[in-house]
N, C-alpha and C positions, 0 to 999 in steps of 0.2 A: 325171296316168293316174287314173281314176277306176276303179275296180271291183277285181277280180283279173285278171290278164292272165298270160302267158307269154312271157318275150323269149328271140331264142337268137340269139344273137351268135358269127357264123363271122370270125374275127378274121386280117386280113389277116397273115402273118407270112411272107411271101414264100412259097418250098418248103417247107411244113410243115404243121401243122394245130392247132389250138385251139378249143375249142368252150366259150364260158360261157353258161350257161342259168339264168335267176332268175325267180322270181315276184313280182310284185307286191303289194302288201296289208300288212295288220298285221305278219304275219312272214315277213319273204322267205325263203325257199328259193335256195339257192347250190347250182350241178352247174359243174365243171371237169372236161371232157373234154380232154385232150392239155394240152401249152403251148407246140407250137413251137419253133423254133430260137432262138436267141439269138447268134447267130455279130455281129460289129459288122459285119460288111462288109455284110453281108445286108440289113442296116438304113438304114447309112447317109447313103446316096445316095437315098434312097427313102420323102419324107415321109410316103407316104398306107400304108406298113407302120409296124405296130409289135408292140413285143413286150409279150409277158404281162405282166412284170412292171407295165410303164406303162399297161398298162392297166389293172391293177388298181389301181394308185395314181389315175387319172384318174375311175375307176368309183367310186371310196372302199369300195374291195371289201380286207378283211383275214378274214372268216370264211367256210370252204366247209365247206357241209357234206356234201358229195357230193365227192370226187377221182375220177375213174378214169383211170388208164395204161391207154393200150390196148395199149400195146407197149412196148420203150425203144430202139427209132431215135432216133436226136439228133434228128429234128426233129418228133417230137410229144414228148420230155423236157423237152429245153434248157433251156426257156425257166421249167420247172416248177420247175430245177435251179437258177434264178439267184433265183426268188421265192420258195421252200418257208422260208423263215427268218420271213419276215415273216408268214406265213400260219397259221391254228388251223384244221387240217382235224380236222372230227369222224370221216369214213367215207372210207374209201381203197377201192378194187378192183382189182386186179391182177392179171397173167397168170404172174409169178413170183414164189414164195415163198423169199425170201432167207434163208438159212437161217443162223445164230449164228457158225457159225465161219467163215464166207463174208465177211460184214459187216468193215468198213475195210481189206478187200482187197483192190492198186489193181493191173492191169491193164496200165493205161494207159502206155507208155513213149515216143511220140513222137507225143502230142497231136493224135491223128485216129484214124478208124476205130471201128468194133465196141466196140471195148475202151474207148475212150474214153464211150460211150454205156454200156456197162453201169455203166461208173465212176461217172458222175452219176444213175444207176438206186439203184446200192451208197448212195450219198449220202440220196439224197432218202426210202431204205426206213429206215434211221439215223433220221435228223429223226423221220419220221410215227412210227414206235417211240416214239424219245424224247420225246415231244410226248403221247403217250397215244391215238392215232388210231386207232380202231378197221379192220387193214388185214384183208379177207377176200380169199383166193386163187380167183378165180372160173375153176373148173375142172369147174362145173354152174352150169347159168343160172340168174341169180338175179335176184329182183325186190325191190324198196322201192316202198311206196305211203305217199304222202301228202296227207291232205286238206288243199285249197288253196279256203279259203271254202266249204265245201259240194262243191266238188266235185274229184272224185280226180286226182292225177297220180302215175301209174307209171312206176317206172324199170325198165328192164329191162336184166340182163347176158347177152349170148348168148356162148356160149364155145366153141370149134372141138371141145372133145373131151376128153376123159380123154388120151386117147390121146398126142396132139399135144402137147398141154401138159408129158406124163409125159418125152416125148422131152426136150423143152426144157431139162426140170429133168435130165435124166441130160447131158445134153452141156454144160451150166452147171457142171456136178459135176465134170466132167473138165476141164474150161474151167480153172478154180477149183484140182484138184488137184494135176496134170500137171506135172513138171518139167522135162518137154522143150519147148523152144522150137516146134519145128517143129509137134510135135504141135498144142499151143496153138494156134499161129499158121492150122492148118489147121480145127481146132474153129471156131473164130472166125469162120472166111470162112463156112463151115457154117450157125451161128446165125445169120450176119446177111444168107445169103441165103433161110434158112427163115423167118426171124423175123415174116414178114408173114402165116403162115398160122397162127400161134397170139394173132393179135388178138382183144380183146375187142369184139364189135358191139354198139353202146348202143340202143335205143330209148326213145323217148318218148313218151309219151300223156297227153296233158290234153286236155277235151272232146274234139270227133269230131277234132281235129288230131293225127297221129302224126309223129313224126321219125326218121328211120331214119339213126343215125350208123354208117358201114358200116367206116372207120379204113382201114387199107389191106389187106381180107380177102380173098383170092383166089376166082374162082368157086367153086371146091370147097365152100366155108365156106357156103354158101346148099343144099347136097344134100339134107344130113338135114330140111329145111324141105317134107313133102309138103302141111301144111297150113299153107299160105301167108297165111293169116290175120294168123301172127305179124308180118309184113312189111309190113303195111299202112300207107302212111304219106304225110302229105300231101309232108310234105320228105323225100328222098333226098339224102344225102352223099354224091356220089362214090366207090366205093372207089380206094384206092391214086392219089389226084389225077388222074382224069379216064383211069386206064390202059382204055383199052380192053380188053385180053385179063381184066380183074377185071371189067367190066360183060355184060349181053347182052340181048337183046331181054326173055327169060323171066324176068330179077330185075325187069325196068323192068315189066314186066304184072303179076309177083305185089305188087309196092310197089303199083304204082297212085297215081302222086303227082301231085302240080302242078308240083313244082321238082326240080331238079337241082343241086345248089352243087357248086361243084371249088373243094378247100382246094388252091388251085397259084400259082405265081410266070409272070407274063408272059415269061417270059426264055427260055423250054423247057426249063427244066432236065430232064434225063434223058428229054429228046423227051416230055415231057407238059404239060400233059393231051393227049390222042393228040385228031388234027383228026374219027378216025370216031366217037368219044364223042359231042359237041355236033351230029352228026346222024342219030345214031342217037335220041336222046333227043329232039330237037325232031321227029323224023318221026313218034314214038310219043306228039308234043301235052305235052312239059318242058317249063319256064319254064327257061333254062338259066345260072347266076349262078355268076361267079366270082370268089373272095374277090380276085383282084387282074386285071384285065383291063380291054377296051374300057368307055368312059363308058356307051352304054346296050347292058347287056349281062342285060336281061330284068327287073329290078323296075321295082315299078310307080312309084317314087320317082326314078329314074334320070336325073336331072336334077342331077346330084352335082356338091359339088366337088373338085377333083382331091387333099383330104387327107383324105378317105372313108376310113377304114380298118378297118372292121366291114360286113358283108350284116348288116343285123339283121332278123327276122323278132318280129313281134308278133303273139300271138295272144290274141282276147277270143273270148266266145260271139256276140259277133256278126261276124267277120269274122279273114283273115288276110293280115296286109299283108307288103311285101318292103323294104326302101329299102339304100340303101348310105348309110351314118351315118359318123359323124365321134364319135371322142369328145371333140376339143377342141371341140366346141359350147358355148357357154357355157349 
C-alpha cells in the first residue's frame, strides 16, 4: 500500500465489539477499542468469527499505542483479558480507575455475570499498571493528536460526565467494600444495568473522514452536544449493537455519515440488532454494514468468501473503501 492511510477493522467477534485502527507509513500507529468476548462456544462453530488474540497474531501486532476500554461488560473486554499478557500497551483510557486496595480482590463465585466481568477488568488493570502503561481516567473529554506523514490524526475520548462516573465509582466501592452478599448482589445488578451509561465514546478524525465509535452509549449521552460539529463522521458505529432505543434520526442527522456499522451476531442475541435500526438508517441514506450478516450487506467489495471475519475500511486522501476481509488471506 502506497502512501499513508488509515485502516479501521471492525472484528466479527459474534455478539460483542472490538475495533482495531492503524496507520500505515514509516511509523505505524496502533489503536485498540475494546476486545469482544472470548467464550469458546461463541467461536467454535463459526469460522467467520475471530477472537481478538487470533486477529492480533494473524496481523503480527504486539504493540498497542492506545487501548480504549469503553466499559467493562464482558462482550467488550474478555478478548483483551485473553490477549493482554502478550501485548505492550503505551497508554490506556478507562472509564473506571481501580483503587489499589481493590486490586486482586475477586468477586466472582459462580463463573458468570457482571462479577466475572469486573474480575476480568481487575486483571487487565493490574497487568497494565505492572507493565508501566499510562492509564488515564476519562472523566473529562480527552484528545490525542499525532502527525501522520504531515496529516493530523486526532483521537477524542468523549465522556458521559463526572456525575455519571462518580456514581459508578461509589457503586464499585460499595461492591468491593460490603460484606453482605445480598447488598453486593443488588449493587452488582444495578451496575450491570447502568454500565452502558458510563461508556467512553471514541471519535477518530483523519483527512476529511471522521469515525464515531459509539460503544453502548444511550441516547441521553448525546444531549450535551449542542454543537453537533463534534459528532460529524463518515462512519458511525451503531450504539449498543444496533438497538433502536439508542439511535435516532436526530443523531444520524448530526453525524451526517455515509456508513452505519453494526457490531452484532446473526443469531439475534438480546433481539439485536433491532429491525427498525436498519430501516431508519437506510431511509436517511446510510449504507448499513454488519460485522456478521448477509453476504451482500453494503460494502463495495461484498463478493466475499464465507471466511471473512473483519469489516475493513481503508481511508486515503483519494477515497474511502469498505470490504469484508479475511485475516486468513495470504
